[in-house]
Backbone as a ProteinNet text record, in pm:
[ID]
protein_1_A
[PRIMARY]
MDSSGIPKELKEKLTAFDLSLTEVEKTLKYLVDVPQNELNEKMTPLDKAKLDLTGAYTINSLFWMYLNVCGINPKEHAVKQELDRIRSYMNRVKDIQDKAKAPKLDKGAAKRFVKSSLWQAAKDKIQEHVTPKENKDKPIVIDDEEPETSGLSRKRKRDSQTDDTPVKHSKKKKKKKEKK
[TERTIARY]
376	505.8	501.9	574.3	585.4	695.1	708.2	815.6	952	955.2	1082	1130.1	1045.5	1084.6	1060.9	995.7	966.6	820.7	797.4	659.3	575.5	445.7	354.5	349.5	343.9	337.7	462.8	577.6	703	711.7	658.8	660.6	576.1	461	376	448.8	516.8	590.1	705.4	773.7	883.7	832.6	715.4	655.5	620	560.4	525.4	652.4	759.2	886	944.5	935.6	986.6	910.3	777	696.6	734	752.3	791.1	928.5	1020	1154.4	1151.3	1064.1	1049.2	997.2	902.3	850.5	959.6	1042.9	1152.7	1250.5	1279.7	1371.2	1315.7	1184	1122.7	1133.2	1109.8	1115.3	1257.5	1352.2	1491.4	1552.5	1493.4	1546.9	1546.9	1440.5	1433.7	1547.5	1572	1677.8	1816	1831.9	1962.1	1986.4	1880.6	1895.4	1923.3	1867.1	1886.2	2015.9	2101.6	2225.8	2196.7	2278.2	2260.7	2263.5	2347.9	2356.9	2223.9	2157.3	2028.4	1923.9	1923.9	1828.8	1852.5	1977.8	2011.1	1977.5	1988.2	1956.5	1807.9	1725.2	1580	1519.3	1596	1539.5	1583	1495.1	1528.6	1618.6	1688.9	1774.5	1696.3	1574.2	1492.8	1457.8	1424.8	1394.3	1518.5	1634.5	1759.3	1785.1	1765.3	1787	1690.4	1563.7	1465.7	1502.7	1548.5	1588	1708.1	1808.3	1927.2	1892.4	1808	1768.6	1685	1598.7	1517.1	1605.4	1703.3	1795.6	1876.3	1929.3	2008.4	1921.6	1799.8	1710	1673.1	1648.8	1613.4	1727.7	1848.1	1963.3	1985.4	1976.1	1995.1	1882.1	1760.5	1648.5	1667.7	1714.7	1742.5	1853.1	1953.8	2060.3	2006.9	1913.8	1846.9	1778.9	1706.6	1638.2	1738.7	1847.8	1951.6	2007.3	2032.3	2082	1980.5	1853.3	1749.1	1750	1762.7	1763.1	1884.4	1997.1	2118.8	2115.1	2014	2002.9	2075.5	2118.7	2187.2	2083.7	2090.2	1997.8	2039.2	1959.8	2000.1	1992.7	1918.9	1909.3	2042.5	2128.1	2259.4	2368.1	2329.3	2423.5	2425.2	2528.7	2543.6	2439.7	2374.5	2274.8	2156.5	2127	2017.2	2048.7	2173.1	2212	2206.4	2246.2	2243.4	2099.2	2008.1	1867.4	1808.9	1845.5	1798.6	1851.7	1978	2038.2	1967.2	1938.4	1869.7	1728	1660.3	1525.6	1527.3	1630.3	1638.3	1656.4	1737	1753.3	1623.3	1550.7	1421.6	1323.8	1328	1242.4	1282.3	1412.7	1460	1408.9	1416.4	1368.1	1217.5	1146.1	1001.6	970.5	1048.9	1029.9	1054.3	1158.1	1189.2	1075.3	1022.9	912.4	787.7	760.2	644.2	659.6	781.6	805.8	783.8	820.7	802.5	654	573.5	429.7	353.8	415.8	348.1	313.5	203.9	167.2	271.6	294.8	394.8	325.7	397.6	345.9	374.6	271.3	286.8	318.3	445.6	490.5	424.2	407.4	344.3	200.9	126.3	-12.9	-19.2	72.1	74.2	103.1	196.8	228	106.5	37.9	-81.1	-189.1	-205.9	-307	-276.8	-152.7	-113.4	-124.1	-78.7	-84.2	-229	-317.2	-458.8	-517.1	-480.5	-529.7	-479.1	-352.1	-295.4	-361.4	-386.8	-451.5	-590.5	-665.1	-799.7	-794.5	-697.7	-684.5	-649.8	-560.1	-522.5	-642.5	-717.9	-836.4	-938.5	-959.4	-1051.2	-1001.9	-872.2	-815.1	-834	-811.2	-831.2	-977.8	-1066.7	-1209.8	-1248.5	-1188	-1215.9	-1171.5	-1058.1	-1010.6	-1098.5	-1151.7	-1235.2	-1368.7	-1428.1	-1556.4	-1534	-1548.6	-1531.3	-1633.7	-1602.6	-1687.2	-1828.9	-1844.9	-1979.5	-2062.3	-1997.3	-2069.8	-2076.8	-2045.5	-2042.3	-2178.1	-2287.2	-2420.2	-2469.4	-2414.4	-2456.4	-2387.6	-2457.1	-2394.1	-2290.4	-2194.1	-2088.7	-2140.5	-2127.4	-2173.4	-2054.7	-2069.7	-1964.4	-2010.5	-1922.3	-1950.8	-2059	-2063.1	-2157.1	-2302.8	-2334.1	-2472.5	-2535.7	-2666.5	-2738.2	-2747.8	-2731.1	-2744.5	-2890.7	-2910.6	-3046.5	-3080.7	-3158.7	-3193.8	-3322.3	-3412.4	-3534.3	-3515.1	-3610.6	-3600.5	-3639.4	-3663.5	-3706.3	-3589.8	-3616.5	-3512.1	-3493.9	-3389.8	-3362.9	-3476.9	-3526.7	-3632.8	-3757.8	-3793.5	-3912.6	-3892.9	-3769.4	-3742.2	-3763.5	-3710.6	-3725	-3871.8	-3946.1	-4087.4	-4165.2	-4123	-4196	-4163.4	-4053.6	-4017.3	-4103.8	-4129.9	-4207.6	-4115	-4171.2	-4093.9	-4007.9	-4053.8	-3976.7	-3861.4	-3852.8	-3742.7	-3627.8	-3508.9	-3396.9	-3345.9	-3308.7	-3256.2	-3104.6	-3043.7	-2898.1	-2841.2	-2736.3	-2669.3	-2524.3	-2466.4	-2324.7	-2241.9	-2116.9	-2026.9	-2013	-2011.5	-1997.4	-2117.2	-2235.4	-2355.3	-2357.1	-2310	-2305.1	-2211.5	-2096.1	-1999.7	-2059.3	-2136.1	-2198.7	-2299.6	-2376.7	-2478.2	-2412.3	-2298	-2227.1	-2172.8	-2127.2	-2073	-2180.6	-2302.5	-2412.8	-2453.1
5068.4	5020.9	4993.6	4886.6	4848.6	4931.5	4911.2	4979.1	4923.6	4803.9	4744.3	4800.4	4874.3	4935.6	4847.1	4730.9	4640.5	4661.7	4685.5	4703.6	4578.1	4599.2	4491.6	4383	4422.5	4325	4236.9	4299.1	4224	4130.5	4175.4	4093.5	3966	3977.9	3861.7	3762.7	3815.3	3729.2	3658.6	3729	3668	3560.1	3581.6	3481.2	3355.4	3373.7	3260.1	3186.6	3262.1	3201.3	3120	3173.5	3103.8	2973.5	2975.7	2854.2	2749	2793.2	2700.4	2639.9	2722	2674.3	2572.6	2594.9	2501.6	2366.7	2368	2243.8	2168.9	2242.6	2180.4	2115.9	2183.7	2127.8	1998.9	1996	1874.1	1758.5	1788.5	1685	1632.4	1723.2	1682.7	1618.2	1643.9	1588.3	1435	1376.1	1230.1	1179.1	1246.2	1202.3	1219.3	1320.2	1346.3	1249.1	1214.8	1125.9	981	935.8	797	788.7	692	677.7	649.4	705.8	694	547.2	465.7	323.7	250.7	280.8	217.2	258.3	385	433	363.5	352.7	293.5	144.9	73.4	-68.8	-93.4	-4.1	-22.7	28.1	101.7	167.2	100.6	115.3	68.7	173.6	138.6	237.5	361.1	339	451.6	544.1	485.1	566.6	640.5	575.8	642.4	764.4	747	858.6	972.8	937.5	1042	1116	1040	1101.7	1194.6	1148.2	1230.8	1357.5	1342.9	1459.3	1557.8	1505.2	1592.9	1669.3	1599.4	1666.5	1775.5	1744	1842.6	1961.7	1934.9	2043.4	2131.4	2068.5	2143.3	2235.3	2181.4	2262.8	2379.6	2353.2	2460.6	2563.7	2518.6	2612.7	2702.3	2642.1	2722.9	2825.1	2784.6	2877.1	2988.4	2953	3052.9	3158.5	3110.7	3204.6	3289.5	3229.1	3302.6	3416.5	3383.8	3487.3	3600.3	3564	3666.8	3756.9	3696	3773.1	3866.2	3820.7	3902.3	4012	4009.6	4112.9	4078.2	3957.1	3913.2	3847.3	3878.6	3819.5	3675	3575	3435	3388.4	3462.3	3424.2	3441.5	3528.9	3552.1	3468.9	3392.5	3310.9	3167.9	3092.6	2954.7	2860	2902.8	2817.7	2791.5	2885.8	2867.1	2749.5	2746	2634.9	2501.4	2504.1	2381.9	2334.3	2426.8	2390.6	2333.9	2393.5	2342.5	2201.4	2179.5	2047.4	1943.1	1977.9	1885.5	1857.4	1961.9	1943.4	1847.1	1858.1	1766.8	1622.1	1601.8	1467.3	1417.6	1507	1468.9	1425.3	1493	1454.5	1317.4	1289.3	1157.8	1047.2	1072.2	974	953.5	1061.1	1051.9	969.3	988.1	909.6	761	731.9	592.4	532.3	610.5	565	538.7	626.2	609.1	485.6	459.7	340.5	213.9	218.3	101.2	75	181.1	166	130.8	151.8	126.8	-21	-50.9	-191.3	-266.5	-388.4	-471.3	-560.3	-595.6	-682.2	-827.2	-906.7	-1049.5	-1113.9	-1144.9	-1194.5	-1326.7	-1414.9	-1543.4	-1525.9	-1439	-1414.6	-1348.9	-1257.8	-1190.4	-1290.5	-1382.4	-1484.1	-1572.4	-1613.1	-1697	-1622.5	-1495.8	-1413.5	-1401	-1371.4	-1355.4	-1488.9	-1595.5	-1728	-1766.2	-1741.1	-1771	-1689.3	-1563.6	-1477.1	-1524.6	-1561.2	-1610	-1741.4	-1828	-1954.2	-1929.8	-1838.7	-1808.1	-1747.3	-1659	-1596.9	-1702.9	-1795.5	-1902.2	-1992.5	-2023.7	-2107.1	-2039.9	-1910.9	-1835.9	-1834.1	-1821.4	-1817.6	-1951.9	-2059.9	-2193.5	-2211.1	-2170.7	-2182.1	-2103.2	-1987.7	-1903.4	-1972.9	-2044.5	-2116.8	-2237	-2301.8	-2419.4	-2379.1	-2274.3	-2227.6	-2098.5	-2101.4	-1979.4	-1874.1	-1751.6	-1640.7	-1651.6	-1702.6	-1709.9	-1819.1	-1917.7	-2026.7	-2008.2	-1891.6	-1869.4	-1890.9	-1854.5	-1866.1	-2010.3	-2095.9	-2234.5	-2314.3	-2409.9	-2490.7	-2585.2	-2622.3	-2714.8	-2856.2	-2939.2	-3077.7	-3165.3	-3247.2	-3338.8	-3480	-3567	-3705.8	-3713.2	-3618.5	-3616.2	-3624.8	-3591.6	-3592.2	-3460	-3462.4	-3338.1	-3262.7	-3134	-3057.8	-3050.3	-3047.7	-3035.7	-2888.5	-2843.1	-2702.3	-2678	-2773.5	-2757.5	-2829.1	-2819.5	-2881.7	-3028.3	-3086.4	-3225.7	-3320.2	-3428.2	-3528.1	-3609.7	-3690.5	-3770.7	-3869.8	-3929.2	-4029	-3963.1	-3849.3	-3780.3	-3736.9	-3701.2	-3661.7	-3780.9	-3897	-4016.4	-4054.6	-4044.5	-4079.2	-3983.7	-3857.8	-3758.3	-3765	-3832.1	-3843.5	-3950.8	-3930	-4029.8	-4141.8	-4253.4	-4371.9	-4348.2	-4261.9	-4240.8	-4143.5	-4079.6	-3987.5	-4069	-4064.2	-4142.6	-4083.5	-4169.4	-4127.5	-4124.9	-4014.5	-4001.7	-4056.6	-4134.5	-4187.5	-4142.6	-4139.5	-4103.9	-4221	-4196.8	-4301.1	-4411.6	-4373.8	-4471.7	-4566.5	-4512.7	-4595.9	-4689.9	-4640.1	-4724.2	-4843.5	-4818.3	-4923.2	-5028.8	-4983.8	-5075.5	-5164	-5103.2	-5180	-5281.3	-5243.2	-5332.5	-5453.6	-5435.2	-5545.1	-5647.1	-5600.7	-5689.9	-5769.3
3166.2	3213.1	3363	3398.1	3538.6	3604.8	3733.6	3806.6	3767	3706.8	3665.3	3532.3	3463	3337.3	3215.5	3235.1	3123.4	3082.2	2953.9	2908.7	2935.6	2957	2993.2	2883.7	2755.5	2645.7	2641.9	2661.4	2660	2780.8	2892.2	3012.9	2991.8	2924.4	2896.4	2804.8	2704.8	2612.6	2683.7	2772.5	2847.8	2942.4	2999.4	3087.9	3007.7	2889.5	2803.2	2759.6	2730.6	2690.7	2805.7	2927.3	3045.6	3068.5	3051	3067.2	2961.7	2840.3	2733	2760.2	2807.3	2838.6	2953.1	3050.3	3162.4	3111.6	3015.9	2958.4	2882.5	2809.9	2736	2833.3	2943.4	3043.5	3102.7	3129.8	3184.7	3085.5	2959.6	2855.8	2839.2	2834.8	2814.5	2938.2	3055.3	3179.5	3173.8	3120	3108.2	3020.3	2909.6	2818.6	2879.5	2960.6	3022.1	3138.3	3212.8	3328.6	3290.1	3179.8	3138	3056.8	3089.6	3012.4	2863.4	2778.4	2633.4	2587.4	2652	2614.5	2636.3	2748.1	2775.5	2672.3	2635.5	2535.2	2400.9	2361.4	2232.2	2226	2339.4	2340.8	2318.1	2368.2	2360.7	2229.7	2151.6	2034.3	1904.1	1803.8	1669.5	1603.5	1498.1	1431.2	1382.6	1338.1	1292.6	1408.7	1522.9	1641	1691.9	1682.3	1721.9	1634.3	1505.3	1412.6	1443.4	1470	1502.5	1631.8	1731.6	1858.3	1838.4	1765.3	1742.1	1664.1	1562.6	1483.2	1564.7	1648.7	1733.1	1831.4	1889.5	1982.1	1912	1794.4	1719.9	1679	1636	1594.9	1714.6	1830.1	1951.2	1993.3	1994.6	2037	1941.2	1811.1	1713.4	1718.2	1747.6	1761.9	1883.8	1992.7	2112.3	2084.3	2006.8	1971.8	1881.6	1791.8	1705.8	1793.4	1897.3	1988.3	2065	2107.1	2178.3	2092	1962.2	1871	1856.4	1850.1	1841.3	1964.5	2083.1	2208	2213.6	2159.2	2159	2052.8	1968	1865.9	1736.5	1721.3	1600.2	1508.6	1380.3	1284.8	1257.7	1304	1286.4	1140.6	1056.3	915.3	843.5	896	835.7	903.7	1004.9	1080.7	1024.6	1053.1	1004.4	1065.2	1172.2	1235.6	1142.1	1052.5	957.1	864.1	814.8	726.8	801.5	927.4	1007.7	1029	1056.7	1073	942.6	830	700.5	674.2	707.6	689.2	775	900.1	991.5	940.6	890.2	835.1	716.1	631.4	515.6	563.4	668.7	723.7	786.6	850.8	909.3	799	685.4	572.3	518.6	515.8	470.9	563.2	693.7	791.1	773.2	749.6	728.4	603.3	495.7	373.7	399.6	476	510	591.9	684	767.8	683	587.2	499.2	411.7	363.7	281.6	363.7	491.1	577	601.5	605.5	628.8	501.4	386.3	258.8	246.1	177.7	161.9	80.2	119.1	52.8	-50.4	-154.5	-259.5	-222.7	-219.5	-195.3	-329.6	-351.2	-481.6	-517.9	-421.9	-449.4	-497	-427.4	-466.4	-603.6	-630.8	-760.8	-872.5	-848.7	-949.6	-976.1	-868.4	-886.9	-963.3	-931.5	-998.6	-1147.7	-1180.4	-1320.8	-1393.2	-1330.1	-1391.9	-1420.3	-1326	-1344.8	-1459.2	-1465.8	-1573.1	-1707.7	-1714.4	-1840.3	-1880.9	-1783.1	-1812.3	-1869.5	-1808.8	-1855.9	-1995.7	-2020.1	-2152	-2256.5	-2222.4	-2315.1	-2341.2	-2239.6	-2253.8	-2345.1	-2327.4	-2412.8	-2557.1	-2576	-2710.3	-2779.8	-2707.3	-2763.3	-2800.6	-2713.7	-2739.4	-2863.5	-2883.5	-2999.6	-3127.8	-3122.7	-3240.6	-3271.4	-3169.6	-3188.3	-3249.5	-3197.9	-3250.7	-3326.6	-3458.5	-3535.8	-3494.9	-3526.6	-3483.9	-3539.8	-3664.3	-3721.6	-3655	-3593	-3527.6	-3375.7	-3325.8	-3181.9	-3116.7	-3187.2	-3128.4	-3127.2	-3212.8	-3219.6	-3109.5	-3051.1	-2946.1	-3004.1	-2923.8	-2965.2	-2948.5	-3053.3	-3049.4	-3015.6	-2914	-2872.7	-2905.9	-2961.2	-2999.1	-3106.5	-3195.3	-3307.9	-3265.1	-3142.8	-3097.8	-3133.1	-3148.6	-3173.9	-3043.1	-3048.8	-2924.6	-2883.6	-2757.5	-2707	-2698.1	-2793.3	-2794.1	-2719.2	-2719.6	-2641.7	-2509.6	-2425	-2294.3	-2296.5	-2412.9	-2421.9	-2395.9	-2329.6	-2308.3	-2435.2	-2445.1	-2563.8	-2589.4	-2482.6	-2497.5	-2554.6	-2501.6	-2549.9	-2693.9	-2730.1	-2868.8	-2960.9	-2922.2	-3005.2	-3019.9	-2911.3	-2915.4	-3003.8	-3005.6	-3083.4	-3232.2	-3268.7	-3409.5	-3476.4	-3605.3	-3681.1	-3723.5	-3763.7	-3800.3	-3923.6	-4016.6	-4138	-4118.2	-4002.3	-3975.1	-3916.4	-3980.7	-3927.1	-3794.9	-3704.9	-3575.2	-3586.1	-3542.5	-3546.2	-3416.5	-3430.2	-3312.1	-3313.4	-3196.4	-3189.4	-3238.8	-3267.2	-3315.5	-3211.6	-3085.5	-2978.5	-2977.8	-2995.6	-2995.5	-3114.7	-3229.6	-3349	-3326.5	-3263.3	-3237.6	-3143.6	-3045.1	-2950.5	-3023.2	-3114.3	-3188.3	-3280.6	-3339.8	-3430.7	-3357	-3232.4	-3153.9	-3118.2	-3100.6	-3060.4	-3176.5
[MASK]
++++++++++++++++++++++++++++++++++++++++++++++++++++++++++++++++++++++++++++++++++++++++++++++++++++++++++++++++++++++++++++++++++++++++++++++++++++++++++++++++++++++++++++++++++++

């Protein structure tokens, strides 16, 4: 114990409390010196709400400490309910802030993506109807031509065929020959 009658441990805690209180005063001094109208003009509504909630929470917290110093249990005082109410509002502001930061859906891009997917699905469905499942492995013949299954060109195929083997022509080629 000191000559002042205050125990050393309590004196250290009071010194730390005094330093913390001095920091709070420095922080609040800026807010007190600047007119409220100027602050509100420069801030967004979300920032205004955060500032008001922080101020209310700070004042109620200081009152909580005051009640503790006076020997009154703050848990049984109305200040506890007020702090809980302010905390719930702070959580609401935080939720609003998180929603604002959340990624937004580009509706135009989503529509194009879905439309493209539907188009591809419809195209695949049409293709499935055109080529039955049992003929899926066989190539599709267009204009009644034989599909080229080997790497031989048409000319080489014709040259490799014997004279007694009939050559198949497409309908278009037959029409051209008939006109001549």
